[in-house]
N, C-alpha and C positions, 0 to 999 in steps of 0.2 A: 804849481803848473797845471794848466787846464788842457789836457789832451796833447796831441802832437799835430804839427803842420802836415798838410797834404800837398807838397810842392808840385805834384804831377796833375793837380786840378786847377781850374780857373773858373771864375764866376762872371756871369753876365746879368745885367739888369734888363727886365722887360717892362715896358710901360705902354699905356694906351688902353682905351676902353674895350678893345677886342682881344686882349691877350688870351683869356680862357677859351673863347670860341675858336680862335686861331689854332692854338695847340690841340684842342680837342679833335679837330679835323685832320690832324697830321700824325699824332703819335699813338703808340700801341696801348697806352693805358688811359684810364678814365680820369680826366682832369677836373671834372665837375665838383667833386667834394671840396676842392680847394677854393671854390667860389663861396662856400659857406663857412669855412673855418681854416685857420692856419694849419699847415701840414706840409708833408713832403711826399712826392710820388716819383717812383722810378719808372722810366719809360724809354722806348726806343723809337728812332726814326728809321724807316725802311725805304727801300726802293719800291717802285710800283710792282716789281716782280717778287716782293716779299723778303728780299735779302737785307740783312742788317747793314746800316750805315753808321749809326752812333747810338749810344745810350747816355742818359743823363738824369739828374734829379731835378724835378720842377719843385720849387719851394715857394710857399706863400707865407709871408710874415706881415701881418697887418696890411698896409697898402702896398707892400713891396712884393714883386714877383722876381724870383731869381732862377738862373739856370746854372747848375753845378755840373761841369763836364770835364773829361780828360783833356789836358792841354793839347795833346797831339791830335785830337779830333775836333778841336774847337773851331778853327778857321774854316774848314770845308763845311762843317755843320751849320755854322751861322750863315755862311754864304748861301747854303741851300734853303734855310729857313727864310732868308730875305727874298729869295727867288719866289717862294710860295706866298709871300705876304700880299702881293697884288695891291688891292685898295684897302686892306684891313688897317685899322688904326692900331698899329703895333710898332714899337721901336725897340731895337735890341742894341745895347751898348756895353762895352767892357766895364766891369765894376772894380773898385779898389778893395773889395772884400776878399778875404782868403778863406780857404776851407781848413777847418781843424776837425779832428776826429779822435775818438778814444773809446775805452772800455770802462765799465764801472759807472759810478755816479756821474750824471751829465750836468754840465754847467747851465746856468740860466740861458734860455734861448735856443739850446740845442734840441735836436729831434732824433728819435730812434731811426736808425737805418731801416728802411722799409723792406729790404730784401731778406734779412735773417737776423734774429736776436743776437747771434754770435758776433755780428759786425758792429755792435755797440751803437754809438751816436755820432752825429755829424753836426757841425756848427759853422756859421758864416759870419765873420766879423773881422776885426783888425788883426787877429792872431796874437795879440798881446798875452804873454804868459805861457804860450804854447811851446812845447819842446820840439826838438828835431825828431824826425821819424825813427821809431824804435820798436814799435809793435810788429810782431811777425804775422802780417796780414796774409802772406802766401800760405802759411800753415793753416790759418783759419779758413781760407778759401778752399784749400784742398780737403780739409776735414769735412766741410759742409757742401762741397760740390758747387762752388760759386764762381762763375766766369768773370774775367776782368776785361775792361775795355782795351782793345788793341792786342790782347794776348789770346785768350780763348775766343773772344768776340772779334771776328775778322771782317772788316768792311768789305761789302760786295761779295761775301762768301757765306757767312753764318746765317742760319735760320733761327728764329726765336724759340721754337718748340724743341729744337735739337740742342739748345744751349741752356735750357732750364728756366726760361722767363715765366712760364706759367707757375711753376713751383715757387719762384722767388718774387711773386707779386709784381711782375713787370708787364703783363698783358691782360686785357679785359675783353672777354668775348661777347659782352652784352652792350657795349658802348656805342656801337654803330660804326659807320665808315671812317676809315683813315687810310693813309697811303700804305699799300701792301696788305690791307686787311683781308682781301679776298683769298690770297694765297695762304695766309696764316690760318684763316678759318677752315679752308679746305684741308690743310694738313691736320687740323684738330679733329674734324668731324668725318672725313672721308678717306683718310689714309692711315696706315700703321707705320709708325716711325721705324726705320730700319737702321738708323745710325744716330748718334748723339753723344753728348758729353757724359763721360763716365770716369770713375776713379779706379786706378789699378795699383797693384804692388809693383815696385821697381827696385831692381838691384843694379847699382851703378847710376850713371847720369848721361844725359844727352841734351843737346841744345833744344830750346823751345822751337817748335816747328819741324822737328825731325820726323821723318816717315816711320811709322810702325808697320812691321811686316809679320806675316805668319807663313812659315814655309816658303819664304822668299816672295810672297804675294802681298800687295798693299792691304793693310787692315785699318789704318787710322793715322792720326797725327798726335804727337806728344806735345804737351804744354807744361804748365807749372808743376814743379816737383818739390816735395818737402817731406822730411821724416820717413823716407822709404815708401812714399805713396806719390802718385802723380795723377794729374788731370789729363784726359785724352779724349779726342773726338774719334769715336770708333764705329765700325760696322758691328752691330750687335751679334751677328752670326759668327764673327771671328774673335770674340772675346773668349780665349781659351789658353791653356798653357802653351809656351813656345813662342810668345811674342817677343820681338826684338826691335830696338830703336838704336841704330849704331851698335855700340858695344853693351848697351844697357839691356837687361832682361826684364820683361814685364809679365805679369800674370794676373788673373782675376782675383779680386778680394774674396776671401772666404766668408 
């Protein structure tokens, strides 16, 4: 068996002579290294106001360019990319390839997940020999403070620097202009972040998206929970003992 299937992901093929330049002007990360060599880049598409719309992996393998994206975000994201296409020589079409992923030795053609070594490898192919999902990815994400599409990363709401994109190799501050770049750069260079994704201790459980309160006042939002720890988007000045989300008690990690 070679890894496991990722049924919540889908793959699109990008063709045309302008693929690299087209993506370079739109997404948060630098695509240019893929013009020189095979590889994978994690990047986000933002609103002009700098808010997250979607994240995806841009993959280059030989002559092939691929987009690996969460299935739930695919349709609106591809529609928006097509809107930006204008006269660029770029075509985007669904692919028959499926995403597999795993830990440990990687099969031929697989590439390391660029976000964090703990996330292992990803591959794009027929899926032959891959098993059903079995790896505890949520536990890995909580342990290493890694947000997930459509969970901690909320379209039209999240900001890249509040959700760890810089730490996880998802944004480049030297690449030049892209959609939402001005707001992202201002947050990096001219402001101090007052809230963002963090990890807390949790006793009990509450639904993803539950409001976290401190002394009855809003303090943040609860997300993925695993092994007595949770990811939460928090106001940093309210990370202290006494946090509640429903019946669950939360506290800062020591």
